[in-house]
Biopython code that builds the backbone (N, CA, C, O; Angstrom):
import numpy as np
from Bio.PDB.StructureBuilder import StructureBuilder

atoms = [
    (1, "MET", "N", (12.942, -162.505, -94.026)),
    (1, "MET", "CA", (12.712, -163.793, -94.559)),
    (1, "MET", "C", (13.887, -164.346, -95.328)),
    (1, "MET", "O", (14.704, -163.616, -95.890)),
    (2, "THR", "N", (13.937, -165.596, -95.331)),
    (2, "THR", "CA", (15.018, -166.269, -95.943)),
    (2, "THR", "C", (15.007, -166.215, -97.232)),
    (2, "THR", "O", (13.893, -166.222, -97.756)),
    (3, "ASP", "N", (16.100, -166.154, -98.034)),
    (3, "ASP", "CA", (16.453, -166.094, -99.558)),
    (3, "ASP", "C", (16.164, -167.198, -100.248)),
    (3, "ASP", "O", (17.053, -167.705, -100.933)),
    (4, "PHE", "N", (14.895, -167.765, -100.198)),
    (4, "PHE", "CA", (14.617, -168.906, -101.185)),
    (4, "PHE", "C", (14.367, -168.488, -102.539)),
    (4, "PHE", "O", (13.903, -167.400, -102.880)),
    (5, "TYR", "N", (14.770, -169.596, -103.405)),
    (5, "TYR", "CA", (14.556, -169.269, -104.848)),
    (5, "TYR", "C", (12.994, -169.154, -104.887)),
    (5, "TYR", "O", (12.191, -169.742, -104.162)),
    (6, "GLN", "N", (12.736, -168.232, -105.930)),
    (6, "GLN", "CA", (11.389, -168.151, -106.368)),
    (6, "GLN", "C", (11.070, -168.514, -107.911)),
    (6, "GLN", "O", (11.120, -167.639, -108.776)),
    (7, "PRO", "N", (10.779, -169.688, -108.168)),
    (7, "PRO", "CA", (10.514, -170.094, -109.568)),
    (7, "PRO", "C", (9.542, -169.433, -110.097)),
    (7, "PRO", "O", (8.722, -168.807, -109.426)),
    (8, "ASP", "N", (9.535, -169.522, -111.616)),
    (8, "ASP", "CA", (8.447, -168.930, -112.401)),
    (8, "ASP", "C", (7.420, -170.157, -112.471)),
    (8, "ASP", "O", (7.687, -171.177, -113.106)),
    (9, "LEU", "N", (6.274, -169.984, -111.798)),
    (9, "LEU", "CA", (5.302, -171.061, -111.937)),
    (9, "LEU", "C", (4.516, -170.965, -113.087)),
    (9, "LEU", "O", (3.883, -171.952, -113.462)),
    (10, "GLY", "N", (4.464, -169.750, -113.789)),
    (10, "GLY", "CA", (3.607, -169.710, -115.065)),
    (10, "GLY", "C", (4.331, -170.433, -116.047)),
    (10, "GLY", "O", (3.600, -170.917, -116.912)),
    (11, "SER", "N", (5.658, -170.676, -116.192)),
    (11, "SER", "CA", (6.207, -171.426, -117.260)),
    (11, "SER", "C", (6.444, -172.742, -116.826)),
    (11, "SER", "O", (6.578, -173.627, -117.671)),
    (12, "ASN", "N", (6.526, -173.032, -115.427)),
    (12, "ASN", "CA", (6.673, -174.587, -114.847)),
    (12, "ASN", "C", (5.890, -174.625, -113.530)),
    (12, "ASN", "O", (6.339, -174.319, -112.426)),
    (13, "PRO", "N", (4.619, -175.057, -113.820)),
    (13, "PRO", "CA", (3.868, -175.122, -112.469)),
    (13, "PRO", "C", (4.222, -176.227, -111.410)),
    (13, "PRO", "O", (3.830, -176.257, -110.243)),
    (14, "ASP", "N", (5.034, -177.122, -112.039)),
    (14, "ASP", "CA", (5.461, -178.230, -111.338)),
    (14, "ASP", "C", (6.841, -178.256, -110.837)),
    (14, "ASP", "O", (7.369, -179.330, -110.546)),
    (15, "ASP", "N", (7.395, -177.242, -110.730)),
    (15, "ASP", "CA", (8.674, -176.998, -110.115)),
    (15, "ASP", "C", (8.871, -177.322, -108.798)),
    (15, "ASP", "O", (8.113, -176.893, -107.927)),
    (16, "PRO", "N", (9.866, -178.077, -108.540)),
    (16, "PRO", "CA", (10.063, -178.787, -107.170)),
    (16, "PRO", "C", (10.467, -177.702, -106.029)),
    (16, "PRO", "O", (10.469, -177.974, -104.828)),
    (17, "PHE", "N", (10.815, -176.412, -106.580)),
    (17, "PHE", "CA", (11.170, -175.536, -105.737)),
    (17, "PHE", "C", (9.881, -174.467, -105.087)),
    (17, "PHE", "O", (9.927, -173.608, -104.207)),
    (18, "ALA", "N", (8.774, -174.950, -105.942)),
    (18, "ALA", "CA", (7.472, -174.083, -105.562)),
    (18, "ALA", "C", (7.337, -173.986, -104.135)),
    (18, "ALA", "O", (7.711, -174.918, -103.423)),
    (19, "ARG", "N", (6.766, -172.797, -103.588)),
    (19, "ARG", "CA", (6.539, -172.650, -102.207)),
    (19, "ARG", "C", (5.010, -171.943, -102.083)),
    (19, "ARG", "O", (4.538, -171.161, -102.908)),
    (20, "ASP", "N", (4.462, -172.334, -101.053)),
    (20, "ASP", "CA", (2.948, -171.663, -100.792)),
    (20, "ASP", "C", (3.186, -170.466, -100.346)),
    (20, "ASP", "O", (4.321, -170.000, -100.244)),
    (21, "ALA", "N", (1.902, -169.741, -99.979)),
    (21, "ALA", "CA", (2.066, -168.379, -99.559)),
    (21, "ALA", "C", (2.749, -168.107, -98.248)),
    (21, "ALA", "O", (3.106, -166.974, -97.923)),
    (22, "ASP", "N", (2.950, -169.350, -97.382)),
    (22, "ASP", "CA", (3.425, -169.311, -96.204)),
    (22, "ASP", "C", (5.043, -169.392, -96.100)),
    (22, "ASP", "O", (5.724, -169.181, -95.096)),
    (23, "GLY", "N", (5.499, -169.770, -97.461)),
    (23, "GLY", "CA", (6.853, -169.964, -97.831)),
    (23, "GLY", "C", (7.364, -171.493, -97.418)),
    (23, "GLY", "O", (8.526, -171.787, -97.136)),
    (24, "LYS", "N", (6.309, -172.334, -97.445)),
    (24, "LYS", "CA", (6.670, -173.841, -97.125)),
    (24, "LYS", "C", (6.704, -174.500, -98.465)),
    (24, "LYS", "O", (5.926, -174.200, -99.370)),
    (25, "LEU", "N", (7.641, -175.413, -98.557)),
    (25, "LEU", "CA", (7.865, -176.176, -99.949)),
    (25, "LEU", "C", (6.525, -176.903, -100.298)),
    (25, "LEU", "O", (6.005, -177.560, -99.397)),
    (26, "VAL", "N", (6.001, -176.855, -101.355)),
    (26, "VAL", "CA", (4.887, -177.439, -101.963)),
    (26, "VAL", "C", (5.055, -178.899, -102.144)),
    (26, "VAL", "O", (4.197, -179.704, -101.784)),
    (27, "ARG", "N", (6.289, -179.265, -102.766)),
    (27, "ARG", "CA", (6.629, -180.591, -103.092)),
    (27, "ARG", "C", (7.742, -181.110, -102.359)),
    (27, "ARG", "O", (8.734, -181.538, -102.949)),
    (28, "ARG", "N", (7.624, -181.098, -100.832)),
    (28, "ARG", "CA", (8.505, -181.173, -99.740)),
    (28, "ARG", "C", (8.825, -182.934, -99.951)),
    (28, "ARG", "O", (9.967, -183.320, -99.703)),
    (29, "SER", "N", (8.148, -183.588, -100.248)),
    (29, "SER", "CA", (8.298, -185.167, -100.170)),
    (29, "SER", "C", (9.170, -185.466, -101.409)),
    (29, "SER", "O", (9.860, -186.484, -101.359)),
    (30, "PHE", "N", (9.215, -184.695, -102.511)),
    (30, "PHE", "CA", (10.064, -184.761, -103.579)),
    (30, "PHE", "C", (11.612, -184.717, -103.174)),
    (30, "PHE", "O", (12.418, -185.502, -103.673)),
    (31, "TRP", "N", (11.986, -183.707, -102.198)),
    (31, "TRP", "CA", (13.118, -183.527, -101.782)),
    (31, "TRP", "C", (13.588, -184.381, -100.565)),
    (31, "TRP", "O", (14.783, -184.623, -100.399)),
    (32, "LEU", "N", (12.576, -184.851, -99.679)),
    (32, "LEU", "CA", (12.728, -185.646, -98.743)),
    (32, "LEU", "C", (12.972, -187.154, -99.036)),
    (32, "LEU", "O", (13.654, -187.870, -98.303)),
    (33, "ASP", "N", (12.410, -187.534, -100.068)),
    (33, "ASP", "CA", (12.762, -188.836, -100.611)),
    (33, "ASP", "C", (14.055, -188.944, -101.317)),
    (33, "ASP", "O", (14.342, -190.079, -101.699)),
    (34, "MET", "N", (14.792, -188.110, -101.538)),
    (34, "MET", "CA", (16.043, -188.199, -102.266)),
    (34, "MET", "C", (17.094, -188.553, -101.049)),
    (34, "MET", "O", (16.957, -188.227, -99.870)),
    (35, "SER", "N", (18.305, -189.391, -101.698)),
    (35, "SER", "CA", (19.150, -189.533, -100.852)),
    (35, "SER", "C", (20.285, -188.621, -100.720)),
    (35, "SER", "O", (20.198, -187.881, -101.700)),
    (36, "ASP", "N", (21.219, -188.310, -100.086)),
    (36, "ASP", "CA", (22.109, -187.269, -99.968)),
    (36, "ASP", "C", (22.881, -187.156, -101.297)),
    (36, "ASP", "O", (23.200, -186.078, -101.798)),
    (37, "ARG", "N", (23.164, -188.410, -101.842)),
    (37, "ARG", "CA", (23.954, -188.231, -103.020)),
    (37, "ARG", "C", (23.161, -187.589, -104.122)),
    (37, "ARG", "O", (23.658, -186.745, -104.868)),
    (38, "SER", "N", (21.940, -187.996, -104.210)),
    (38, "SER", "CA", (20.909, -187.587, -105.337)),
    (38, "SER", "C", (20.721, -185.967, -105.018)),
    (38, "SER", "O", (20.561, -185.173, -105.944)),
    (39, "MET", "N", (20.751, -185.590, -103.777)),
    (39, "MET", "CA", (20.450, -184.192, -103.468)),
    (39, "MET", "C", (21.709, -183.146, -103.955)),
    (39, "MET", "O", (21.588, -182.027, -104.452)),
    (40, "VAL", "N", (22.776, -183.788, -103.687)),
    (40, "VAL", "CA", (23.972, -183.219, -104.147)),
    (40, "VAL", "C", (23.962, -183.111, -105.683)),
    (40, "VAL", "O", (24.131, -181.989, -106.158)),
    (41, "LEU", "N", (23.788, -184.116, -106.478)),
    (41, "LEU", "CA", (23.657, -184.175, -107.853)),
    (41, "LEU", "C", (22.513, -183.096, -108.285)),
    (41, "LEU", "O", (22.697, -182.272, -109.180)),
    (42, "ALA", "N", (21.524, -183.189, -107.665)),
    (42, "ALA", "CA", (20.521, -182.213, -108.155)),
    (42, "ALA", "C", (20.722, -180.770, -108.124)),
    (42, "ALA", "O", (20.257, -180.009, -108.972)),
    (43, "LEU", "N", (21.575, -180.338, -106.916)),
    (43, "LEU", "CA", (21.666, -178.943, -106.588)),
    (43, "LEU", "C", (23.056, -178.656, -107.288)),
    (43, "LEU", "O", (23.483, -177.512, -107.132)),
    (44, "THR", "N", (23.737, -179.431, -107.953)),
    (44, "THR", "CA", (25.121, -179.063, -108.445)),
    (44, "THR", "C", (25.201, -179.287, -109.938)),
    (44, "THR", "O", (25.771, -178.454, -110.642)),
    (45, "ALA", "N", (24.664, -180.355, -110.444)),
    (45, "ALA", "CA", (24.502, -180.561, -111.957)),
    (45, "ALA", "C", (23.065, -180.761, -112.562)),
    (45, "ALA", "O", (22.909, -181.069, -113.744)),
    (46, "GLY", "N", (22.010, -180.567, -111.672)),
    (46, "GLY", "CA", (20.746, -180.968, -112.198)),
    (46, "GLY", "C", (19.976, -179.660, -111.956)),
    (46, "GLY", "O", (20.519, -178.592, -112.239)),
    (47, "ILE", "N", (18.632, -179.700, -111.402)),
    (47, "ILE", "CA", (17.547, -178.783, -111.474)),
    (47, "ILE", "C", (17.964, -177.508, -110.515)),
    (47, "ILE", "O", (17.299, -176.479, -110.640)),
    (48, "GLY", "N", (18.878, -177.538, -109.709)),
    (48, "GLY", "CA", (19.263, -176.536, -108.758)),
    (48, "GLY", "C", (20.540, -175.972, -109.147)),
    (48, "GLY", "O", (21.029, -175.149, -108.374)),
    (49, "ALA", "N", (21.289, -176.323, -110.409)),
    (49, "ALA", "CA", (22.531, -175.941, -110.577)),
    (49, "ALA", "C", (22.572, -174.286, -110.716)),
    (49, "ALA", "O", (23.530, -173.572, -110.421)),
    (50, "HIS", "N", (21.402, -173.898, -111.193)),
    (50, "HIS", "CA", (21.558, -172.414, -111.381)),
    (50, "HIS", "C", (21.347, -171.442, -110.313)),
    (50, "HIS", "O", (21.354, -170.227, -110.512)),
    (51, "LEU", "N", (21.119, -172.104, -108.939)),
    (51, "LEU", "CA", (20.670, -171.404, -107.958)),
    (51, "LEU", "C", (21.969, -170.689, -107.430)),
    (51, "LEU", "O", (23.051, -171.144, -107.798)),
    (52, "THR", "N", (21.930, -169.525, -106.536)),
    (52, "THR", "CA", (22.836, -169.013, -105.995)),
    (52, "THR", "C", (23.413, -169.826, -104.580)),
    (52, "THR", "O", (22.624, -170.558, -103.983)),
    (53, "ASN", "N", (24.571, -169.691, -104.165)),
    (53, "ASN", "CA", (24.867, -170.440, -103.005)),
    (53, "ASN", "C", (23.989, -170.140, -101.662)),
    (53, "ASN", "O", (23.643, -171.039, -100.896)),
    (54, "GLU", "N", (23.719, -168.961, -101.502)),
    (54, "GLU", "CA", (22.715, -168.527, -100.588)),
    (54, "GLU", "C", (21.330, -169.316, -100.703)),
    (54, "GLU", "O", (20.749, -169.834, -99.749)),
    (55, "GLN", "N", (20.975, -169.321, -101.801)),
    (55, "GLN", "CA", (19.714, -170.169, -102.083)),
    (55, "GLN", "C", (19.812, -171.742, -101.972)),
    (55, "GLN", "O", (18.876, -172.492, -101.693)),
    (56, "LYS", "N", (20.831, -172.026, -102.183)),
    (56, "LYS", "CA", (21.056, -173.606, -101.953)),
    (56, "LYS", "C", (21.290, -173.786, -100.445)),
    (56, "LYS", "O", (20.725, -174.702, -99.847)),
    (57, "ARG", "N", (22.094, -172.949, -99.838)),
    (57, "ARG", "CA", (21.966, -173.013, -98.386)),
    (57, "ARG", "C", (20.657, -172.937, -97.622)),
    (57, "ARG", "O", (20.516, -173.639, -96.620)),
    (58, "ALA", "N", (19.759, -172.183, -98.008)),
    (58, "ALA", "CA", (18.431, -171.895, -97.409)),
    (58, "ALA", "C", (17.711, -173.154, -97.789)),
    (58, "ALA", "O", (16.993, -173.658, -96.925)),
    (59, "HIS", "N", (17.807, -173.755, -99.011)),
    (59, "HIS", "CA", (17.045, -174.934, -99.245)),
    (59, "HIS", "C", (17.549, -176.057, -98.626)),
    (59, "HIS", "O", (16.790, -176.887, -98.124)),
    (60, "LEU", "N", (18.828, -176.180, -98.606)),
    (60, "LEU", "CA", (19.412, -177.365, -97.570)),
    (60, "LEU", "C", (18.897, -177.368, -96.203)),
    (60, "LEU", "O", (18.506, -178.404, -95.664)),
    (61, "ALA", "N", (18.891, -176.112, -95.576)),
    (61, "ALA", "CA", (18.530, -175.944, -94.367)),
    (61, "ALA", "C", (16.997, -176.370, -94.136)),
    (61, "ALA", "O", (16.588, -177.142, -93.269)),
    (62, "ASP", "N", (16.303, -175.746, -95.033)),
    (62, "ASP", "CA", (14.814, -175.958, -95.040)),
    (62, "ASP", "C", (14.389, -177.579, -95.122)),
    (62, "ASP", "O", (13.376, -177.957, -94.533)),
    (63, "VAL", "N", (15.195, -178.491, -95.865)),
    (63, "VAL", "CA", (15.037, -179.720, -96.036)),
    (63, "VAL", "C", (15.896, -180.548, -94.999)),
    (63, "VAL", "O", (15.971, -181.764, -95.177)),
    (64, "ARG", "N", (16.534, -179.984, -93.955)),
    (64, "ARG", "CA", (17.332, -180.470, -92.924)),
    (64, "ARG", "C", (18.335, -181.423, -93.706)),
    (64, "ARG", "O", (18.372, -182.643, -93.547)),
    (65, "ARG", "N", (19.102, -180.736, -94.525)),
    (65, "ARG", "CA", (20.293, -181.327, -95.010)),
    (65, "ARG", "C", (21.556, -180.385, -95.132)),
    (65, "ARG", "O", (22.305, -180.331, -96.108)),
    (66, "ASP", "N", (21.655, -179.667, -93.987)),
    (66, "ASP", "CA", (22.712, -178.694, -93.692)),
    (66, "ASP", "C", (24.181, -179.402, -94.032)),
    (66, "ASP", "O", (25.107, -178.825, -94.602)),
    (67, "HIS", "N", (24.190, -180.488, -93.660)),
    (67, "HIS", "CA", (25.493, -181.335, -93.633)),
    (67, "HIS", "C", (26.064, -181.332, -95.098)),
    (67, "HIS", "O", (27.261, -181.538, -95.295)),
    (68, "LEU", "N", (25.145, -181.085, -96.156)),
    (68, "LEU", "CA", (25.664, -181.108, -97.612)),
    (68, "LEU", "C", (26.040, -179.912, -97.981)),
    (68, "LEU", "O", (26.417, -179.816, -99.149)),
    (69, "VAL", "N", (26.053, -178.763, -97.189)),
    (69, "VAL", "CA", (26.518, -177.456, -97.667)),
    (69, "VAL", "C", (27.730, -177.583, -98.300)),
    (69, "VAL", "O", (27.787, -177.293, -99.495)),
    (70, "ASP", "N", (28.837, -178.012, -97.644)),
    (70, "ASP", "CA", (30.197, -177.976, -98.338)),
    (70, "ASP", "C", (30.284, -178.806, -99.558)),
    (70, "ASP", "O", (31.255, -178.547, -100.269)),
    (71, "GLN", "N", (29.427, -179.822, -99.999)),
    (71, "GLN", "CA", (29.401, -180.595, -101.268)),
    (71, "GLN", "C", (28.650, -179.862, -102.190)),
    (71, "GLN", "O", (28.895, -180.011, -103.387)),
    (72, "VAL", "N", (27.803, -179.119, -101.836)),
    (72, "VAL", "CA", (26.791, -178.378, -102.836)),
    (72, "VAL", "C", (27.460, -176.974, -103.207)),
    (72, "VAL", "O", (27.756, -176.749, -104.380)),
    (73, "CYS", "N", (27.668, -176.148, -102.328)),
    (73, "CYS", "CA", (28.064, -174.688, -102.560)),
    (73, "CYS", "C", (29.503, -174.578, -102.983)),
    (73, "CYS", "O", (30.412, -175.126, -102.360)),
    (74, "VAL", "N", (29.674, -173.871, -104.034)),
    (74, "VAL", "CA", (30.885, -173.722, -104.551)),
    (74, "VAL", "C", (31.797, -172.595, -103.661)),
    (74, "VAL", "O", (31.393, -171.532, -103.191)),
    (75, "GLN", "N", (32.887, -173.063, -103.600)),
    (75, "GLN", "CA", (33.757, -172.092, -102.628)),
    (75, "GLN", "C", (34.369, -171.055, -103.626)),
    (75, "GLN", "O", (35.025, -171.374, -104.618)),
    (76, "GLU", "N", (34.084, -169.812, -103.254)),
    (76, "GLU", "CA", (34.510, -168.670, -104.070)),
    (76, "GLU", "C", (36.224, -168.492, -103.523)),
    (76, "GLU", "O", (36.534, -168.555, -102.333)),
    (77, "VAL", "N", (37.059, -168.299, -104.468)),
    (77, "VAL", "CA", (38.462, -168.056, -104.303)),
    (77, "VAL", "C", (38.634, -166.526, -104.475)),
    (77, "VAL", "O", (38.303, -166.006, -105.541)),
    (78, "LEU", "N", (39.058, -165.911, -103.627)),
    (78, "LEU", "CA", (39.309, -164.432, -103.698)),
    (78, "LEU", "C", (40.848, -164.237, -103.799)),
    (78, "LEU", "O", (41.680, -164.901, -103.181)),
    (79, "PRO", "N", (41.094, -163.251, -104.650)),
    (79, "PRO", "CA", (42.369, -163.003, -104.781)),
    (79, "PRO", "C", (43.051, -162.152, -103.639)),
    (79, "PRO", "O", (42.409, -161.291, -103.038)),
    (80, "PRO", "N", (44.354, -162.419, -103.366)),
    (80, "PRO", "CA", (45.063, -161.819, -102.247)),
    (80, "PRO", "C", (44.725, -160.288, -102.203)),
    (80, "PRO", "O", (44.367, -159.725, -103.238)),
    (81, "GLU", "N", (44.819, -159.702, -101.182)),
    (81, "GLU", "CA", (44.634, -158.033, -101.117)),
    (81, "GLU", "C", (45.893, -157.584, -101.145)),
    (81, "GLU", "O", (46.752, -158.144, -100.464)),
    (82, "ASP", "N", (46.167, -156.573, -101.888)),
    (82, "ASP", "CA", (47.439, -155.767, -101.880)),
    (82, "ASP", "C", (47.853, -154.840, -100.738)),
    (82, "ASP", "O", (48.910, -154.212, -100.805)),
]
sb = StructureBuilder()
sb.init_structure("model")
sb.init_model(0)
sb.init_chain("A")
sb.init_seg("    ")
for serial, (resi, resn, name, xyz) in enumerate(atoms, 1):
    if name == "N":
        sb.init_residue(resn, " ", resi, " ")
    sb.init_atom(name, np.array(xyz, "f"), 0.0, 1.0, " ", f" {name:<3s}", serial, name[0])
structure = sb.get_structure()
């Protein structure tokens, strides 16, 4: 199964990342109604900023916005190997 973010629905039942028992987004229209720019801002500086890169990639693929991965996911810079 894909590594989707699992929000704590006890503390925030209206979380836009909520998924049903089958793993489908409950508030899919929330994401589909966003422009690309709004999606990038939401996942970098807004409600999705705390997600891991893998969770962001999975979410973007699920809402068919894979083309935004480079703008949303932070590139990790690794030091050179000795």
